[in-house]
C-alpha positions, 0 to 999 in steps of 0.5 A, spaced: 288 771 272 293 766 271 299 766 274 305 767 271 311 763 272 315 767 277 309 767 281 308 760 281 311 756 287 314 749 286 308 746 286 304 749 280 311 749 276 312 742 276 304 741 274 305 746 268 311 742 265 307 735 266 301 738 262 306 740 256 307 732 257 300 730 257 298 735 251 304 734 246 305 739 240 308 738 233 314 741 230 309 747 228 305 748 235 299 744 233 297 738 237 300 732 236 296 727 232 297 720 235 297 714 231 290 711 234 286 712 240 290 707 243 296 710 242 294 717 245 291 712 251 297 709 253 301 715 251 298 719 257 296 712 262 304 712 262 306 719 264 301 719 269 302 712 272 311 715 273 308 722 275 303 719 281 310 714 283 314 720 283 309 725 288 308 719 292 301 721 292 297 716 290 299 708 288 299 708 280 294 702 277 301 698 277 309 699 278 311 704 272 316 701 268 323 704 264 329 702 259 334 706 260 340 702 255 346 705 253 349 702 246 343 696 247 338 698 241 343 699 237 348 692 238 342 689 238 339 692 231 346 689 228 350 695 228 357 698 231 357 703 236 361 707 230 355 706 225 350 709 231 355 715 232 356 717 224 349 715 221 343 718 224 337 714 221 340 708 223 341 710 230 333 712 231 330 707 225 334 702 231 332 706 237 325 706 235 324 699 233 327 697 240 322 701 243 315 699 239 318 691 241 318 692 249 313 697 250 316 701 256 312 707 260 318 711 259 325 712 254 331 717 254 331 718 246 336 716 242 341 721 244 345 716 248 351 714 242 352 722 240 354 725 235 360 723 231 361 727 226 360 733 232 366 730 235 370 731 230 369 737 227 371 740 235 377 735 235 375 733 242 380 730 247 376 729 253 373 722 250 375 717 245 370 715 241 368 709 236 374 709 230 377 715 234 382 710 239 376 705 240 374 700 236 367 700 233 364 695 236 365 699 243 362 706 246 365 711 248 371 712 253 373 718 258 380 720 258 380 723 265 386 728 266 387 735 270 384 739 265 384 745 270 390 746 274 391 747 282 392 754 282 388 756 277 382 756 282 382 764 283 380 765 276 375 760 276 372 764 282 373 770 278 369 768 272 367 761 271 365 764 264 372 768 262 375 761 265 371 756 261 372 759 255 379 761 255 382 755 260 378 750 260 374 748 253 380 750 248 383 744 252 379 739 251 377 741 244 383 742 239 378 746 235 377 752 240 385 754 241 383 762 238 378 762 244 386 763 249 386 770 245 380 772 247 379 777 252 373 777 257 367 780 256 367 784 262 372 788 260 368 791 254 365 798 257 363 804 254 368 807 248 374 808 251 378 801 249 373 799 246 376 797 239 382 795 242 377 789 245 376 787 238 382 786 235 383 779 237 376 777 232 380 779 226 387 774 228 387 768 222 386 763 230 381 766 232 376 766 225 378 759 224 375 757 231 369 760 229 369 757 222 370 751 226 364 753 231 359 754 225 361 747 222 360 744 229 354 748 231 351 746 223 352 737 225 349 739 232 343 741 229 342 736 223 344 731 229 338 734 235 333 734 228 334 727 228 333 726 234 327 730 235 324 726 229 325 720 233 322 723 240 316 725 235 314 719 232 315 715 238 310 720 243 305 719 237 305 711 237 304 712 245 311 712 248 313 718 252 320 721 254 320 725 259 327 726 261 328 735 260 335 735 260 341 734 265 346 737 270 351 735 275 353 736 282 358 741 284 363 736 287 362 732 280 363 737 274 370 739 278 372 732 279 370 729 273 373 733 267 376 740 271 381 737 275 380 730 275 380 724 281 386 724 283 387 733 283 380 734 287 382 729 292 388 732 292 384 739 294 381 736 299 387 737 303 392 742 299 386 748 299 380 745 302 377 753 302 378 754 296 374 748 293 369 749 297 368 755 294 368 753 287 363 748 290 359 754 292 360 758 286 357 753 281 350 751 285 346 757 282 351 755 274 348 747 275 340 750 278 340 755 272 343 749 266 337 745 269 332 748 270 333 751 263 333 745 259 326 743 262 324 750 260 326 748 253 324 742 253 318 741 257 319 735 261 321 736 268 325 730 269 332 732 269 338 727 270 344 728 274 349 722 273 353 722 280 361 719 279 365 721 286 360 719 291 359 713 291 361 707 297 369 708 297 370 714 294 369 719 301 368 717 308 361 720 310 364 726 314 368 728 307 361 726 304 357 731 309 363 736 308 364 737 300 359 733 296 352 733 300 351 741 302 352 743 294 348 737 291 342 739 297 342 745 294 342 744 287 336 738 288 332 744 292 334 749 286 331 744 282 325 743 285 323 751 286 325 751 279 318 746 277 323 740 276 323 733 278 331 732 280 334 724 277 340 722 280 343 716 279 347 713 284 351 709 280 355 704 284 353 703 291 351 709 296 348 704 302 352 708 306 350 715 304 342 713 305 341 715 311 344 723 309 340 723 303 334 721 305 333 729 307 330 731 301 322 734 300 317 729 299 315 726 293 319 731 289 325 727 286 326 720 283 333 716 284 336 711 280 338 706 284 344 701 281 348 696 287 345 700 293 343 696 298 334 696 295 331 694 302 335 700 305 334 704 300 326 703 301 326 705 308 330 711 308 331 715 302 325 711 299 321 715 305 321 721 302 322 719 294 322 715 288 326 709 287 327 706 280 332 701 279 337 695 281 336 691 276 343 688 275 346 689 268 350 683 269 343 679 270 341 682 263 347 679 260 348 672 264 342 670 267 336 666 264 329 669 263 326 666 269 332 669 274 330 676 271 322 674 274 325 672 279 328 678 281 323 683 279 319 679 283 322 681 290 323 688 288 316 689 286 314 685 293 319 689 297 321 696 293 314 696 290 310 695 296 305 702 297 309 705 291 314 710 289 318 705 285 319 705 278 322 698 275 328 699 271 335 697 270 340 700 275 345 702 270 346 703 263 348 697 259 351 696 252 349 689 252 344 684 255 339 678 252 334 681 248 330 677 252 331 678 258 330 686 257 323 684 254 322 679 260 323 685 265 318 689 261 313 684 260 313 681 267 312 688 271 306 689 267 304 682 268 304 682 276 306 689 278 298 691 278 296 694 284 290 691 287 
């Protein structure tokens, strides 16, 4: 008798997700029709190659290679970033052409630009984007601020969903001001006072908020269908996307978009106990966010951008107290849920490597940007698969030969014995097309394990 999901251990859950990847279905639930037998072979070969590298169980046939671009596919196609955000057909067409041209083992879909019309509809204030505070040819920019006040920790701890709906979201989305008038759902009990709790839904500002929500939802669905069609097309051509969703480290949830960098740094000194309680409260929420996304997409990799713990942000003692404990809990929770955590060590994390190597073996993939990659291989790389370290500056300013030389060095050192995926170390907007292609082609030619 087959086990149900709750009876499976972490390895069994992860294998279920990989089997879904290896046997993709079309939108109607039927087996996906590949363009050719070669496309099907390439598709499955790429997934198994990446799986072997991540699990550290055996050396794959060659070093896998992935490309993680930001706006490059669209700029390279002669488009502005604004066009990519507002014209979904142009966006997906450019991305499809990009992937078909360089043929990586893994892509992360065409969703990086995001849906501009959706951001307009909700009056998004957390970012400026092309045509809305940023020039059409440039990428979007975060607008950091203290969107959660220092005195609001108790509100967040009491009911995170109520706090996000009534306080945080209206501050970062102008269209959601009506949410400030709504009562907490936990107060809607039995028949006594029930009607009073529904009165706010009759108020014009609340009704306007829901109207804008419906409009935003329709636009988000339109964008998601375009992204899904692109993803399905690329699969049929033999190019898998195994990125299943994303989540965040609890410290970054508060430090990025709630309290902001200045706010959370002050809280570490002025109210550390409340900060630590809030970090603990966010752990199950972040685990559920990642596991839920993986279940929905059928893909195991859960991307985790890491923003506030690179070298220089925190001392190692602060890192051990405020960042690592809850981040590690999220990693372990994702693994238990059948996911493969995919943290991105943005900037340099060289001073953290010996700390974060304390993780289950063969269960995670780490994107390495500017960290000492040789040290990363000796520490974190003992238990985890590493990816990246090809500098954006090299892809933009270097020669083809310089790119090949750098990739050779990575294969000879980090790729030795497996556990490495060639890729860029940080998301990039601009590069020489020939350099990007050289990274992929050279890895396939030179990175063969003997």
